[in-house]
N, CA, C and O atoms as CSV, one atom per row, in Angstrom:
chain,resi,resn,atom,element,x,y,z
A,1,MET,N,N,110.094,87.245,133.676
A,1,MET,CA,C,110.272,87.716,132.432
A,1,MET,C,C,109.486,88.354,131.772
A,1,MET,O,O,108.319,87.982,131.653
A,2,ARG,N,N,109.876,89.269,131.296
A,2,ARG,CA,C,108.716,90.294,130.673
A,2,ARG,C,C,108.313,89.713,129.328
A,2,ARG,O,O,109.064,88.994,128.669
A,3,LYS,N,N,107.286,90.005,129.016
A,3,LYS,CA,C,106.468,89.570,127.570
A,3,LYS,C,C,106.185,90.810,126.722
A,3,LYS,O,O,106.210,91.960,127.160
A,4,VAL,N,N,105.908,90.451,125.441
A,4,VAL,CA,C,105.896,91.513,124.453
A,4,VAL,C,C,104.456,91.337,123.601
A,4,VAL,O,O,104.109,90.163,123.472
A,5,ALA,N,N,103.749,92.146,123.121
A,5,ALA,CA,C,102.419,91.999,122.051
A,5,ALA,C,C,102.808,92.736,121.131
A,5,ALA,O,O,102.997,93.901,121.481
A,6,ASP,N,N,103.038,92.459,119.884
A,6,ASP,CA,C,103.838,93.479,119.057
A,6,ASP,C,C,102.561,93.459,117.731
A,6,ASP,O,O,102.286,92.344,117.287
A,7,CYS,N,N,101.988,94.405,117.272
A,7,CYS,CA,C,100.908,94.210,116.403
A,7,CYS,C,C,101.395,94.345,114.995
A,7,CYS,O,O,100.681,94.345,113.993
A,8,ARG,N,N,102.494,94.441,115.031
A,8,ARG,CA,C,103.323,94.048,113.237
A,8,ARG,C,C,103.053,92.456,113.075
A,8,ARG,O,O,102.765,92.086,111.936
A,9,ASP,N,N,103.108,91.607,113.961
A,9,ASP,CA,C,103.128,90.352,113.916
A,9,ASP,C,C,101.591,89.854,113.347
A,9,ASP,O,O,101.462,88.707,112.920
A,10,TYR,N,N,100.694,90.595,113.368
A,10,TYR,CA,C,99.301,90.425,112.807
A,10,TYR,C,C,98.860,91.393,112.096
A,10,TYR,O,O,98.967,92.564,112.461
A,11,PRO,N,N,98.257,91.002,110.889
A,11,PRO,CA,C,97.684,91.918,109.641
A,11,PRO,C,C,96.526,92.600,110.509
A,11,PRO,O,O,95.667,92.062,111.206
A,12,SER,N,N,96.763,93.916,110.256
A,12,SER,CA,C,95.452,94.745,110.097
A,12,SER,C,C,95.189,95.802,109.262
A,12,SER,O,O,96.215,96.318,108.819
A,13,GLU,N,N,94.160,96.297,108.897
A,13,GLU,CA,C,93.773,97.178,107.965
A,13,GLU,C,C,94.708,98.874,108.291
A,13,GLU,O,O,94.857,99.802,107.495
A,14,SER,N,N,95.062,98.793,109.346
A,14,SER,CA,C,95.780,99.997,109.888
A,14,SER,C,C,97.178,99.917,109.839
A,14,SER,O,O,97.873,100.930,109.910
A,15,ASN,N,N,97.644,98.789,109.722
A,15,ASN,CA,C,99.109,98.455,109.654
A,15,ASN,C,C,99.735,99.445,110.899
A,15,ASN,O,O,100.416,100.469,110.883
A,16,CYS,N,N,99.263,98.770,111.769
A,16,CYS,CA,C,99.386,99.164,113.168
A,16,CYS,C,C,101.027,98.643,113.738
A,16,CYS,O,O,101.420,97.476,113.730
A,17,THR,N,N,101.691,99.655,114.139
A,17,THR,CA,C,102.949,99.350,114.610
A,17,THR,C,C,103.387,99.188,116.130
A,17,THR,O,O,104.561,98.977,116.437
A,18,LEU,N,N,102.648,99.269,116.798
A,18,LEU,CA,C,102.484,99.664,118.289
A,18,LEU,C,C,102.997,98.001,118.946
A,18,LEU,O,O,102.467,96.923,118.676
A,19,THR,N,N,104.029,98.222,119.745
A,19,THR,CA,C,104.622,97.056,120.790
A,19,THR,C,C,104.612,97.661,121.973
A,19,THR,O,O,104.970,98.817,122.201
A,20,ILE,N,N,104.009,96.508,123.077
A,20,ILE,CA,C,103.685,96.546,124.121
A,20,ILE,C,C,104.603,95.496,125.213
A,20,ILE,O,O,104.797,94.316,124.921
A,21,SER,N,N,105.014,95.986,126.225
A,21,SER,CA,C,106.068,95.352,126.733
A,21,SER,C,C,106.305,95.302,128.535
A,21,SER,O,O,106.455,96.345,129.172
A,22,GLY,N,N,106.305,94.126,129.096
A,22,GLY,CA,C,105.979,94.166,130.538
A,22,GLY,C,C,105.835,93.225,131.318
A,22,GLY,O,O,106.343,92.196,130.873
A,23,GLU,N,N,105.206,93.077,132.624
A,23,GLU,CA,C,105.008,91.553,133.163
A,23,GLU,C,C,103.709,91.209,132.198
A,23,GLU,O,O,103.157,91.978,131.412
A,24,GLU,N,N,103.471,90.209,132.405
A,24,GLU,CA,C,102.729,89.227,131.516
A,24,GLU,C,C,101.236,89.922,131.665
A,24,GLU,O,O,100.679,90.313,130.639
A,25,ASP,N,N,100.627,90.064,132.881
A,25,ASP,CA,C,99.434,90.805,133.079
A,25,ASP,C,C,98.857,91.878,132.787
A,25,ASP,O,O,97.673,92.152,132.592
A,26,GLU,N,N,100.382,92.846,132.763
A,26,GLU,CA,C,99.896,94.123,132.408
A,26,GLU,C,C,100.004,94.463,130.844
A,26,GLU,O,O,99.580,95.471,130.279
A,27,VAL,N,N,100.761,93.229,130.218
A,27,VAL,CA,C,100.701,93.281,128.909
A,27,VAL,C,C,99.252,92.908,128.342
A,27,VAL,O,O,98.763,93.519,127.391
A,28,VAL,N,N,98.666,91.958,128.935
A,28,VAL,CA,C,97.290,91.478,128.225
A,28,VAL,C,C,96.355,92.509,128.516
A,28,VAL,O,O,95.457,92.787,127.720
A,29,ARG,N,N,96.541,93.235,129.860
A,29,ARG,CA,C,95.399,94.253,129.818
A,29,ARG,C,C,95.704,95.371,128.971
A,29,ARG,O,O,94.748,95.687,128.263
A,30,ALA,N,N,96.911,96.188,128.793
A,30,ALA,CA,C,97.193,96.978,127.809
A,30,ALA,C,C,96.613,96.648,126.528
A,30,ALA,O,O,95.788,97.359,125.956
A,31,ALA,N,N,97.180,95.272,125.980
A,31,ALA,CA,C,96.769,94.740,124.576
A,31,ALA,C,C,95.290,94.826,124.228
A,31,ALA,O,O,94.773,95.369,123.252
A,32,ALA,N,N,94.672,94.116,125.325
A,32,ALA,CA,C,93.052,94.101,125.452
A,32,ALA,C,C,92.536,95.610,125.014
A,32,ALA,O,O,91.852,95.845,124.018
A,33,GLU,N,N,92.957,96.467,125.861
A,33,GLU,CA,C,92.643,97.900,125.729
A,33,GLU,C,C,92.594,98.494,124.574
A,33,GLU,O,O,91.635,99.000,123.990
A,34,HIS,N,N,94.145,98.363,124.159
A,34,HIS,CA,C,94.596,98.801,122.611
A,34,HIS,C,C,93.524,98.248,121.409
A,34,HIS,O,O,92.946,98.961,120.589
A,35,ALA,N,N,93.432,96.826,121.539
A,35,ALA,CA,C,92.641,96.075,120.719
A,35,ALA,C,C,91.106,96.245,120.547
A,35,ALA,O,O,90.456,95.907,119.558
A,36,VAL,N,N,90.605,96.872,121.766
A,36,VAL,CA,C,89.460,97.601,121.643
A,36,VAL,C,C,89.124,98.992,121.185
A,36,VAL,O,O,88.055,99.244,120.628
A,37,SER,N,N,90.090,99.932,121.437
A,37,SER,CA,C,89.992,101.207,121.206
A,37,SER,C,C,90.539,101.693,119.906
A,37,SER,O,O,90.149,102.700,119.315
A,38,VAL,N,N,91.607,100.770,119.469
A,38,VAL,CA,C,92.180,101.080,117.898
A,38,VAL,C,C,91.409,100.200,117.055
A,38,VAL,O,O,90.720,100.578,116.107
A,39,HIS,N,N,91.573,98.868,117.488
A,39,HIS,CA,C,91.059,97.812,116.481
A,39,HIS,C,C,89.806,97.311,116.576
A,39,HIS,O,O,89.613,96.217,116.045
A,40,GLY,N,N,88.592,98.040,117.320
A,40,GLY,CA,C,87.413,97.629,117.334
A,40,GLY,C,C,86.812,96.196,117.754
A,40,GLY,O,O,85.719,95.674,117.536
A,41,HIS,N,N,87.964,95.769,118.444
A,41,HIS,CA,C,87.555,94.352,118.955
A,41,HIS,C,C,86.648,94.298,120.229
A,41,HIS,O,O,86.678,95.186,121.081
A,42,ASP,N,N,85.971,93.378,120.291
A,42,ASP,CA,C,85.105,93.367,121.869
A,42,ASP,C,C,85.849,92.518,122.696
A,42,ASP,O,O,86.349,91.448,122.352
A,43,ASP,N,N,85.926,93.285,124.323
A,43,ASP,CA,C,86.781,92.901,124.982
A,43,ASP,C,C,86.138,91.418,125.805
A,43,ASP,O,O,84.990,91.473,126.248
A,44,SER,N,N,86.690,90.552,125.912
A,44,SER,CA,C,86.077,89.481,126.449
A,44,SER,C,C,87.275,88.661,126.950
A,44,SER,O,O,88.414,88.883,126.540
A,45,PRO,N,N,86.963,87.631,127.918
A,45,PRO,CA,C,87.718,86.637,128.266
A,45,PRO,C,C,88.563,85.906,127.361
A,45,PRO,O,O,89.776,85.738,127.476
A,46,GLU,N,N,87.810,85.492,126.455
A,46,GLU,CA,C,88.274,84.697,124.979
A,46,GLU,C,C,89.553,85.410,124.641
A,46,GLU,O,O,90.665,84.885,124.581
A,47,MET,N,N,89.167,87.061,124.364
A,47,MET,CA,C,90.101,87.668,123.569
A,47,MET,C,C,91.377,87.870,124.623
A,47,MET,O,O,92.515,87.859,124.154
A,48,ARG,N,N,91.251,87.984,125.506
A,48,ARG,CA,C,92.371,88.111,126.475
A,48,ARG,C,C,93.027,86.821,126.548
A,48,ARG,O,O,94.148,86.854,127.054
A,49,GLU,N,N,92.604,85.708,126.169
A,49,GLU,CA,C,93.589,84.470,126.376
A,49,GLU,C,C,94.123,84.242,125.116
A,49,GLU,O,O,95.152,83.573,125.023
A,50,GLN,N,N,93.488,84.772,123.966
A,50,GLN,CA,C,94.180,84.492,123.017
A,50,GLN,C,C,95.277,85.623,122.817
A,50,GLN,O,O,96.359,85.312,122.319
A,51,ILE,N,N,95.003,86.982,123.213
A,51,ILE,CA,C,96.538,87.661,123.463
A,51,ILE,C,C,97.707,87.023,124.306
A,51,ILE,O,O,98.901,87.090,124.011
A,52,ARG,N,N,97.129,86.351,125.477
A,52,ARG,CA,C,98.028,85.894,126.244
A,52,ARG,C,C,98.818,84.729,125.562
A,52,ARG,O,O,100.037,84.570,125.629
A,53,GLY,N,N,98.041,84.046,124.984
A,53,GLY,CA,C,98.716,82.793,123.940
A,53,GLY,C,C,99.759,83.475,122.943
A,53,GLY,O,O,100.692,82.790,122.524
A,54,MET,N,N,99.651,84.520,122.638
A,54,MET,CA,C,100.420,85.047,121.457
A,54,MET,C,C,101.498,85.822,121.811
A,54,MET,O,O,102.301,86.180,120.950
A,55,LEU,N,N,101.642,86.183,123.175
A,55,LEU,CA,C,102.740,86.798,123.897
A,55,LEU,C,C,104.134,86.041,123.634
A,55,LEU,O,O,104.362,84.840,123.778
A,56,LYS,N,N,105.151,87.224,123.141
A,56,LYS,CA,C,106.219,86.549,122.958
A,56,LYS,C,C,107.273,86.861,124.218
A,56,LYS,O,O,107.002,87.819,124.942
A,57,GLU,N,N,108.303,86.178,124.456
A,57,GLU,CA,C,109.573,86.773,125.637
A,57,GLU,C,C,110.121,87.679,125.221
A,57,GLU,O,O,110.617,87.636,124.095
A,58,GLU,N,N,110.198,88.788,126.013
A,58,GLU,CA,C,110.973,90.060,125.379
A,58,GLU,C,C,112.654,89.737,125.273
A,58,GLU,O,O,113.314,89.277,126.204
A,59,ARG,N,N,113.135,90.050,124.053
A,59,ARG,CA,C,114.697,89.537,123.892
A,59,ARG,C,C,115.377,91.192,124.545
A,59,ARG,O,O,114.968,92.290,124.166
A,60,THR,N,N,116.233,91.013,125.352
A,60,THR,CA,C,117.126,91.760,125.964
A,60,THR,C,C,118.337,92.015,125.049
A,60,THR,O,O,118.936,90.997,124.703
A,61,PRO,N,N,118.720,92.983,124.677
A,61,PRO,CA,C,119.887,93.442,123.582
A,61,PRO,C,C,121.290,92.871,124.576
A,61,PRO,O,O,121.415,93.231,125.747
A,62,GLN,N,N,122.068,92.141,124.035
A,62,GLN,CA,C,123.419,92.069,124.363
A,62,GLN,C,C,124.286,92.854,124.459
A,62,GLN,O,O,124.605,93.623,123.552
A,63,THR,N,N,124.897,92.793,125.733
A,63,THR,CA,C,125.873,94.093,125.499
A,63,THR,C,C,127.482,93.564,125.416
A,63,THR,O,O,127.753,92.483,125.937
A,64,ALA,N,N,128.388,94.238,124.845
A,64,ALA,CA,C,129.785,93.534,124.941
A,64,ALA,C,C,130.572,93.801,126.130
A,64,ALA,O,O,131.679,93.279,126.268
């Protein structure tokens, strides 16, 4: 199942609207890189686990 990390779910000074989706490990890696480069967070195993815990399952659009 694909996972999603959406910056809109978390308040930030930059009002970031980035959404990342893909396989869980890919999303955690990309979200961590984004958190460091855009939001100024320090990359750490703890931060990556926090990201992993915040992921949601991707909803697929239903077709008629």
